[in-house]
KOLVORO-914747 format. One record per residue (C-alpha): residue number from 1; x, y, z. Coordinates in pm, whole numbers. Example, Ala and Ser with C-alpha at 12.3 -4.5 7.8 and 13.67 -1.06 7.14 Angstrom:
<atoms>
<num=1, xx=1230, yy=-450, zz=780>
<num=2, xx=1367, yy=-106, zz=714>
</atoms>
This chain:
<atoms>
<num=1, xx=3627, yy=3633, zz=-353>
<num=2, xx=3580, yy=3265, zz=-272>
<num=3, xx=3855, yy=3034, zz=-148>
<num=4, xx=3623, yy=2734, zz=-101>
<num=5, xx=3259, yy=2660, zz=-186>
<num=6, xx=2995, yy=2841, zz=20>
<num=7, xx=2740, yy=2588, zz=146>
<num=8, xx=2374, yy=2674, zz=203>
<num=9, xx=2136, yy=2434, zz=378>
<num=10, xx=1762, yy=2439, zz=309>
<num=11, xx=1568, yy=2200, zz=532>
<num=12, xx=1196, yy=2144, zz=571>
<num=13, xx=923, yy=1885, zz=557>
<num=14, xx=803, yy=1723, zz=236>
<num=15, xx=655, yy=1982, zz=-4>
<num=16, xx=754, yy=2277, zz=216>
<num=17, xx=892, yy=2460, zz=-89>
<num=18, xx=1259, yy=2357, zz=-67>
<num=19, xx=1310, yy=2281, zz=-436>
<num=20, xx=1131, yy=2595, zz=-554>
<num=21, xx=1345, yy=2816, zz=-330>
<num=22, xx=1662, yy=2629, zz=-421>
<num=23, xx=1606, yy=2672, zz=-795>
<num=24, xx=1527, yy=3040, zz=-749>
<num=25, xx=1848, yy=3109, zz=-556>
<num=26, xx=2050, yy=2914, zz=-815>
<num=27, xx=1904, yy=3136, zz=-1088>
<num=28, xx=2001, yy=3447, zz=-893>
<num=29, xx=2361, yy=3332, zz=-839>
<num=30, xx=2392, yy=3189, zz=-1189>
<num=31, xx=2325, yy=2820, zz=-1240>
<num=32, xx=2679, yy=2773, zz=-1372>
<num=33, xx=2811, yy=2879, zz=-1028>
<num=34, xx=2585, yy=2653, zz=-819>
<num=35, xx=2589, yy=2284, zz=-734>
<num=36, xx=2258, yy=2151, zz=-597>
<num=37, xx=2247, yy=1844, zz=-373>
<num=38, xx=1920, yy=1682, zz=-263>
<num=39, xx=1952, yy=1466, zz=47>
<num=40, xx=1659, yy=1251, zz=-72>
<num=41, xx=1922, yy=1081, zz=-288>
<num=42, xx=2067, yy=929, zz=29>
<num=43, xx=1762, yy=718, zz=113>
<num=44, xx=1866, yy=375, zz=235>
<num=45, xx=1562, yy=198, zz=86>
<num=46, xx=1360, yy=240, zz=-232>
<num=47, xx=986, yy=309, zz=-229>
<num=48, xx=874, yy=-55, zz=-237>
<num=49, xx=1118, yy=-153, zz=39>
<num=50, xx=988, yy=130, zz=259>
<num=51, xx=632, yy=8, zz=213>
<num=52, xx=729, yy=-349, zz=300>
<num=53, xx=926, yy=-238, zz=607>
<num=54, xx=668, yy=13, zz=725>
<num=55, xx=923, yy=296, zz=747>
<num=56, xx=894, yy=648, zz=608>
<num=57, xx=1157, yy=847, zz=420>
<num=58, xx=1150, yy=1099, zz=706>
<num=59, xx=1295, yy=854, zz=956>
<num=60, xx=1672, yy=881, zz=1017>
<num=61, xx=1708, yy=503, zz=993>
<num=62, xx=1582, yy=526, zz=634>
<num=63, xx=1871, yy=749, zz=529>
<num=64, xx=2251, yy=725, zz=511>
<num=65, xx=2312, yy=1023, zz=739>
<num=66, xx=2677, yy=931, zz=784>
<num=67, xx=2737, yy=944, zz=409>
<num=68, xx=2555, yy=1280, zz=383>
<num=69, xx=2783, yy=1416, zz=655>
<num=70, xx=3092, yy=1278, zz=481>
<num=71, xx=2991, yy=1421, zz=144>
<num=72, xx=2910, yy=1763, zz=295>
<num=73, xx=3257, yy=1777, zz=446>
<num=74, xx=3416, yy=1688, zz=111>
<num=75, xx=3210, yy=1943, zz=-83>
<num=76, xx=3287, yy=2218, zz=168>
<num=77, xx=3659, yy=2156, zz=119>
<num=78, xx=3617, yy=2171, zz=-259>
<num=79, xx=3645, yy=1798, zz=-325>
<num=80, xx=3424, yy=1597, zz=-560>
<num=81, xx=3186, yy=1319, zz=-460>
<num=82, xx=3010, yy=1022, zz=-618>
<num=83, xx=2650, yy=1098, zz=-526>
<num=84, xx=2365, yy=845, zz=-529>
<num=85, xx=2045, yy=935, zz=-715>
<num=86, xx=1692, yy=855, zz=-597>
<num=87, xx=1434, yy=870, zz=-876>
<num=88, xx=1110, yy=1017, zz=-738>
<num=89, xx=916, yy=907, zz=-1046>
<num=90, xx=1008, yy=537, zz=-1034>
<num=91, xx=1076, yy=519, zz=-660>
<num=92, xx=1404, yy=340, zz=-735>
<num=93, xx=1771, yy=435, zz=-752>
<num=94, xx=1947, yy=545, zz=-1070>
<num=95, xx=2325, yy=513, zz=-1128>
<num=96, xx=2534, yy=747, zz=-910>
<num=97, xx=2659, yy=1080, zz=-1042>
<num=98, xx=3006, yy=1238, zz=-1019>
<num=99, xx=2966, yy=1583, zz=-863>
<num=100, xx=3228, yy=1857, zz=-860>
<num=101, xx=3131, yy=2150, zz=-634>
<num=102, xx=3080, yy=2494, zz=-784>
<num=103, xx=3142, yy=2827, zz=-611>
<num=104, xx=2817, yy=2776, zz=-422>
<num=105, xx=2662, yy=2451, zz=-299>
<num=106, xx=2294, yy=2433, zz=-202>
<num=107, xx=2193, yy=2126, zz=-2>
<num=108, xx=1817, yy=2078, zz=31>
<num=109, xx=1623, yy=1800, zz=196>
<num=110, xx=1447, yy=1654, zz=497>
<num=111, xx=1722, yy=1575, zz=747>
<num=112, xx=2008, yy=1810, zz=664>
<num=113, xx=2060, yy=1933, zz=1022>
<num=114, xx=2024, yy=1596, zz=1194>
<num=115, xx=2384, yy=1562, zz=1313>
<num=116, xx=2638, yy=1806, zz=1454>
<num=117, xx=2879, yy=1727, zz=1173>
<num=118, xx=2620, yy=1808, zz=909>
<num=119, xx=2519, yy=2133, zz=1080>
<num=120, xx=2880, yy=2247, zz=1102>
<num=121, xx=2925, yy=2203, zz=726>
<num=122, xx=2693, yy=2490, zz=631>
<num=123, xx=2775, yy=2859, zz=609>
<num=124, xx=2404, yy=2951, zz=615>
<num=125, xx=2116, yy=2738, zz=745>
<num=126, xx=1755, yy=2796, zz=636>
<num=127, xx=1446, yy=2614, zz=761>
<num=128, xx=1113, yy=2630, zz=575>
<num=129, xx=803, yy=2631, zz=793>
<num=130, xx=482, yy=2702, zz=601>
<num=131, xx=151, yy=2642, zz=782>
<num=132, xx=63, yy=2272, zz=769>
<num=133, xx=-260, yy=2341, zz=579>
<num=134, xx=-63, yy=2512, zz=302>
<num=135, xx=206, yy=2242, zz=297>
<num=136, xx=-63, yy=1975, zz=267>
<num=137, xx=-214, yy=2159, zz=-31>
<num=138, xx=130, yy=2189, zz=-197>
<num=139, xx=208, yy=1820, zz=-139>
<num=140, xx=-125, yy=1701, zz=-279>
<num=141, xx=-79, yy=1922, zz=-585>
<num=142, xx=280, yy=1807, zz=-645>
<num=143, xx=241, yy=1434, zz=-578>
<num=144, xx=-77, yy=1393, zz=-783>
<num=145, xx=57, yy=1589, zz=-1079>
<num=146, xx=422, yy=1481, zz=-1085>
<num=147, xx=459, yy=1156, zz=-888>
<num=148, xx=157, yy=952, zz=-992>
<num=149, xx=-27, yy=938, zz=-658>
<num=150, xx=-400, yy=981, zz=-602>
<num=151, xx=-517, yy=1246, zz=-356>
<num=152, xx=-635, yy=973, zz=-117>
<num=153, xx=-289, yy=813, zz=-122>
<num=154, xx=-118, yy=1145, zz=-48>
<num=155, xx=-350, yy=1221, zz=243>
<num=156, xx=-290, yy=874, zz=388>
<num=157, xx=85, yy=923, zz=352>
<num=158, xx=63, yy=1256, zz=534>
<num=159, xx=-125, yy=1093, zz=821>
<num=160, xx=122, yy=807, zz=845>
<num=161, xx=421, yy=1042, zz=839>
<num=162, xx=294, yy=1288, zz=1101>
<num=163, xx=471, yy=1122, zz=1393>
<num=164, xx=804, yy=1124, zz=1206>
<num=165, xx=753, yy=1487, zz=1103>
<num=166, xx=700, yy=1581, zz=1465>
<num=167, xx=990, yy=1372, zz=1594>
<num=168, xx=1259, yy=1430, zz=1332>
<num=169, xx=1180, yy=1715, zz=1091>
<num=170, xx=1033, yy=2002, zz=1296>
<num=171, xx=1296, yy=1989, zz=1574>
<num=172, xx=1559, yy=2090, zz=1315>
<num=173, xx=1407, yy=2439, zz=1315>
<num=174, xx=1617, yy=2514, zz=1623>
<num=175, xx=1940, yy=2496, zz=1420>
<num=176, xx=1840, yy=2744, zz=1148>
<num=177, xx=1984, yy=3093, zz=1102>
<num=178, xx=1672, yy=3196, zz=909>
<num=179, xx=1324, yy=3048, zz=937>
<num=180, xx=1111, yy=3116, zz=629>
<num=181, xx=733, yy=3089, zz=649>
<num=182, xx=513, yy=3165, zz=348>
<num=183, xx=150, yy=3197, zz=450>
<num=184, xx=-184, yy=3327, zz=316>
<num=185, xx=-289, yy=3678, zz=418>
<num=186, xx=-603, yy=3741, zz=620>
<num=187, xx=-812, yy=3760, zz=306>
<num=188, xx=-574, yy=3570, zz=86>
<num=189, xx=-626, yy=3259, zz=-120>
<num=190, xx=-399, yy=2974, zz=-9>
<num=191, xx=-412, yy=2837, zz=-365>
<num=192, xx=-268, yy=3158, zz=-513>
<num=193, xx=106, yy=3158, zz=-447>
<num=194, xx=137, yy=3512, zz=-582>
<num=195, xx=-70, yy=3645, zz=-291>
<num=196, xx=124, yy=3469, zz=-16>
<num=197, xx=295, yy=3672, zz=255>
<num=198, xx=630, yy=3573, zz=404>
<num=199, xx=771, yy=3590, zz=756>
<num=200, xx=1151, yy=3580, zz=789>
<num=201, xx=1270, yy=3491, zz=1140>
<num=202, xx=1623, yy=3628, zz=1176>
<num=203, xx=1814, yy=3432, zz=1440>
<num=204, xx=2121, yy=3596, zz=1600>
<num=205, xx=2340, yy=3298, zz=1503>
<num=206, xx=2474, yy=3493, zz=1201>
<num=207, xx=2503, yy=3871, zz=1150>
<num=208, xx=2195, yy=3997, zz=969>
<num=209, xx=2174, yy=4327, zz=779>
<num=210, xx=2099, yy=4635, zz=986>
<num=211, xx=1729, yy=4678, zz=922>
<num=212, xx=1702, yy=4964, zz=1170>
<num=213, xx=1785, yy=5206, zz=887>
<num=214, xx=1455, yy=5109, zz=729>
<num=215, xx=1249, yy=5137, zz=1046>
<num=216, xx=1146, yy=5503, zz=999>
<num=217, xx=992, yy=5418, zz=661>
<num=218, xx=823, yy=5103, zz=791>
<num=219, xx=467, yy=5105, zz=919>
<num=220, xx=366, yy=4828, zz=1161>
<num=221, xx=45, yy=4802, zz=965>
<num=222, xx=216, yy=4832, zz=626>
<num=223, xx=319, yy=4573, zz=371>
<num=224, xx=681, yy=4556, zz=495>
<num=225, xx=724, yy=4526, zz=871>
<num=226, xx=1008, yy=4467, zz=1114>
<num=227, xx=887, yy=4337, zz=1450>
<num=228, xx=1033, yy=4182, zz=1764>
<num=229, xx=893, yy=3837, zz=1839>
<num=230, xx=986, yy=3508, zz=2003>
<num=231, xx=1072, yy=3186, zz=1821>
<num=232, xx=1108, yy=2860, zz=2014>
<num=233, xx=1108, yy=3072, zz=2331>
<num=234, xx=1389, yy=3307, zz=2227>
<num=235, xx=1366, yy=3674, zz=2116>
<num=236, xx=1416, yy=3729, zz=1743>
<num=237, xx=1374, yy=3998, zz=1479>
<num=238, xx=1108, yy=3916, zz=1222>
<num=239, xx=1079, yy=4075, zz=879>
<num=240, xx=732, yy=4039, zz=728>
<num=241, xx=651, yy=4112, zz=364>
<num=242, xx=296, yy=4099, zz=233>
<num=243, xx=199, yy=3979, zz=-111>
<num=244, xx=58, yy=4324, zz=-193>
<num=245, xx=386, yy=4507, zz=-114>
<num=246, xx=475, yy=4772, zz=-371>
<num=247, xx=789, yy=4777, zz=-584>
<num=248, xx=904, yy=5095, zz=-407>
<num=249, xx=883, yy=4930, zz=-62>
<num=250, xx=1068, yy=4621, zz=-175>
<num=251, xx=1339, yy=4812, zz=-363>
<num=252, xx=1414, yy=5006, zz=-43>
<num=253, xx=1508, yy=4678, zz=125>
<num=254, xx=1714, yy=4572, zz=-177>
<num=255, xx=1910, yy=4899, zz=-178>
<num=256, xx=1987, yy=4853, zz=191>
<num=257, xx=2118, yy=4499, zz=126>
<num=258, xx=2333, yy=4621, zz=-164>
<num=259, xx=2479, yy=4898, zz=51>
<num=260, xx=2605, yy=4637, zz=298>
<num=261, xx=2728, yy=4397, zz=28>
<num=262, xx=2803, yy=4613, zz=-276>
<num=263, xx=2871, yy=4317, zz=-507>
<num=264, xx=2521, yy=4182, zz=-435>
<num=265, xx=2399, yy=4399, zz=-722>
<num=266, xx=2626, yy=4205, zz=-960>
<num=267, xx=2422, yy=3895, zz=-886>
<num=268, xx=2070, yy=4023, zz=-846>
<num=269, xx=1848, yy=4325, zz=-887>
<num=270, xx=1472, yy=4329, zz=-881>
<num=271, xx=1477, yy=4592, zz=-1153>
<num=272, xx=1723, yy=4408, zz=-1374>
<num=273, xx=1649, yy=4038, zz=-1327>
<num=274, xx=1295, yy=3920, zz=-1406>
<num=275, xx=1377, yy=3574, zz=-1268>
<num=276, xx=1388, yy=3697, zz=-908>
<num=277, xx=1064, yy=3601, zz=-735>
<num=278, xx=928, yy=3460, zz=-1059>
<num=279, xx=605, yy=3263, zz=-1049>
<num=280, xx=436, yy=3116, zz=-1356>
<num=281, xx=65, yy=3197, zz=-1350>
<num=282, xx=-219, yy=2960, zz=-1427>
<num=283, xx=-240, yy=3085, zz=-1786>
<num=284, xx=137, yy=3062, zz=-1840>
<num=285, xx=224, yy=3426, zz=-1785>
<num=286, xx=526, yy=3518, zz=-1572>
<num=287, xx=439, yy=3708, zz=-1254>
<num=288, xx=656, yy=3834, zz=-971>
<num=289, xx=606, yy=3762, zz=-602>
<num=290, xx=782, yy=4029, zz=-396>
<num=291, xx=783, yy=3813, zz=-78>
<num=292, xx=959, yy=3536, zz=-270>
<num=293, xx=1194, yy=3786, zz=-435>
<num=294, xx=1304, yy=3936, zz=-103>
<num=295, xx=1347, yy=3591, zz=49>
<num=296, xx=1582, yy=3500, zz=-236>
<num=297, xx=1770, yy=3828, zz=-195>
<num=298, xx=1809, yy=3783, zz=182>
<num=299, xx=1951, yy=3434, zz=146>
<num=300, xx=2178, yy=3542, zz=-141>
<num=301, xx=2300, yy=3831, zz=75>
<num=302, xx=2405, yy=3588, zz=347>
<num=303, xx=2582, yy=3355, zz=103>
<num=304, xx=2781, yy=3644, zz=-46>
<num=305, xx=2852, yy=3781, zz=300>
<num=306, xx=2989, yy=3440, zz=404>
<num=307, xx=3205, yy=3431, zz=91>
<num=308, xx=3349, yy=3773, zz=172>
<num=309, xx=3414, yy=3699, zz=540>
<num=310, xx=3605, yy=3377, zz=482>
<num=311, xx=3862, yy=3532, zz=246>
</atoms>
């Protein structure tokens, strides 16, 4: 099916959910088939140097964008790279790693669409755009639990980075084929990821599945909705899935995707793969988020579609 690696880009601000989505898609496709690249590894300066220079990791000058572009081109053509490694725990660089691309390559990070050459290296481009309030909550939770920061330090970092986020991160939304926004429902709890809704903005830059076949069974006030909206001033289709969607509603979308790409079912099925949309609850139990599951399925659909088209 595949004559070269299929490359997926996942771009978004710090703590927008890039790593969570990346790991979920890798599980769906089979981790043995997927190579994951994080563009944070291409920082030009370590954490202490950034503090001394007064520059944030979000700034293009703080990253080797030319090397990212070069490595993306090599990976897309099936060639190996010697990738740097940035250690988020120590804030320093570890020895580089030899990377051989698998059938699928997922590249996630802050500045993945910054140059034309980088953008042209992807088969599918995704941008994550959760509400800022939710992203702030995710970043505080992650950085205090996993990276040794205090909440006050994280909030100060967010304030200091805001101008770079506005100047360099958010403008990349315009280059995405899909914009993914998880958000709390009207009565939802922003701290409960299981209850989050998702909005999938489907840009006409790549052919999306024909959702019109589902329209008769969709209710504009229901848990799964297809609506016409505008994104960055341009008309787009938007698929919305609520956290309280039923299995029957979600499986209808999955069946439609599998009808368009029959071999999709070989990789993923909500009924057969408990890892799809998996969330670990506060007491350690495994729960399933249907909005997350359908997001993973949609992106997987496009990766497999790209693999089929290029043959």
